[in-house]
N, C-alpha and C positions, 0 to 999 in steps of 0.2 A: 312340247316343242324342243326343248333343250334347256340345259342349265345355264345360268348366268356365270360368266367366267369370274374366277377369283382373281384377286390382285396378284398373287404369286404366279398365276398362269400367264398373265399379261407380261410380267417381267421376264418369265422364262422364254417367251417368244422373242422378246426384245434382245435378250442375251444371245439366242441362237442366231438371229439376224446379224447382230454385231460380229459374232465369231466368223460367220460366212464372209462378211465384208472384209474383215481383217485378214482372213486367209487369202483372199483374192489380191489384196494390195500389199500384204505384209512383206513380200520379197523385194519390192521396189523401194529405193530410197530416192529422195529428191535432192538435187544440188542446185544452188542459186548461181546463175550466170551473171556477168557484168551488167547485162541489160535488166536484171531483176527477174528474169524468167526462171522458173523452176523446171528442171528436166529430170526425167527418171533415169537412173543409172542402168536400168534393165533395157532401155531403148537403144543403148549403144551396143552394136552388134560386132561380132568378129567374123571375118571371112578371109580365108587364106592367110591367117596369121596377122592380118591388118585390123586395126580397130577403127571402125567407122564412128564418127561423132566425136572424135578426139578434140577438135577445136573447141567444141562446147565444154568438154571436160577441162581443157586448159583454161578457158575463161573462168569456169567455176573455181578452179584451183587458185587463179590469180585473185579472184574476189575473196576467197577464203583467207588467203595470205594477207591481203589488204585489210580485212576485218581484224585479223590478229594484230597487225601493226597498230591499227586504230585503238584496239583494246589496251595494248601496252602503252600507247601514247597517253591515254586517259589516266593510267596508273602513274606515269611519270609526272603528268600535269598536276594531279592531286597531291603529289609529294613535293611540288615546287621545283622539279627538275625540268625547266623549260627547254633546255638544250636537248635533253633526251626525248622529250615529247615532240619537239620540232623535227628531230631526226626520224622518229618513227612515222610521223605524219608525212614526211617527204618520201619515205619508202612506200607508204600506202598510195600516195599520189602517183609515184612513178609506175606502180603496178597497174593502177586503174585508169590513169589518163583522164579522158573526158567522160568517163562512165562512172556511175556510182560504184564504190563509195568515194570516188575522187572529189566529189562535191563536199563531202563531210571533211575530208582531209584538208581541202582549201580553207574551209570555215575554221577548222581547228588551228591551222597555221596563222591565219589572220588574227584569231583570238589570242594566240600566244604572243604575237607582236604587240597587241594592244593591252595586254595584262599589266596592271600597275605594279605588280610584284616582280615582274621580269626586269632584271637589271639591264638587259639589252633591248628594252622595249623600243619600238620604232613605229610611230603612228603612221608615217608615210608608207612603210612596207605593209602595214596592216590594212590600210585603205586600199592599196594596190591589190592585195589578195581578195578583199571583199568585192572589189569591182570585177576582178577576174572571175570570181564565182558567179556573180549576177550575169556577166556576159557569156561565159562558157556553159553555164547550167541554168538557163532561164526558167525551166520547169521544176527545178529542185525545191524540195521542201526547206532547204537551208537558205534559199534565195530571199525570202521575206525578212529573215533575221539579218542577212547580210546587207540588205537595203537599209534597214533600221540602223545598223552599226555604221554604214557609210555616212548616213545623215548625221549621226552623233559625232563621228570623227571629223567631218567637214565643219560642223558647227563649232567643235572644240578648237579646230585650227583657226577659224575666224576670230574666236574669242581670244586666243593666244596672241594673235597679231594685234588685236585691239588693245590688249593689256600692255604689250610692248610699246605701242604708240603712245598710250597714256603715260607710261613711265618716262618716255622721252619728254613729253610735254611737262610733266612734273619737274624733271631735272632742269629743263629750260626755264621754268617758272621760278625755281629756287635760285638759279643763276641771276635772273633779272631782279629778284627781290634783294639779293646780296649787293648787286650794283646800285640799286636805289638807296639802300641803307648806307653804302659808302658815300654816295653823293650827299645825303643828308648830313652825315658827319662832317664832310668837307665844308659845307655851307655854315654849319653851326660854329665853326672855329673862327 
C-alpha cells in the first residue's frame, strides 16, 4: 500500500508549508492605530502621487510616539524623577487624547501624584485623574485599578479628616484638664 511516513518527512512538509505562508505575508508589516486596530502597511496605496490611508498611518504614528513617551516615563518614574515622568505622560496623553494609550497615561499621572516618594504629591489631583480615567475610559483595562485607587484615596481622606478632628478634641481636652487643675489649686489654698 505505501510506506509509513517518517518523522523527518512530517517536519519537512511542515517547514515547506510555513515557508509558503511566510512568503505570502512577509512583505506586509502591521501598524497599531489609536483604536488598537492593526493595519497592513501594504494596504496603503499611492495614486497620482497621493497616499491613500494616511489618516490611519498618522494615527499609528501618534500611538507609536505616545508609547515611546510612556516607556520613557516609566524609566524616569523608576529613577525617582517624578517631574520627568509626569512630563512624558502628559506628552503621551496629548498625543492620544481619549484613545489608548491615553488611559495608561492618565493612570500613570494619577499614580505619580499619589506616590509617597513624590515631594510634590497631591492626593486631590491624583483622585481627580483617577476619576477622569474611569469616566473617560469606562472600558479600559486600567479602569478597575483606578476605581480601587479612588476608593483608597477617598478612604484615606476621610481618615485624615477624622484624625484632625480627634487632634482638636485632644487639645480641647488638655485645655479643660489644665483649667480643672488650676481650679483645684485655687481651692486648696
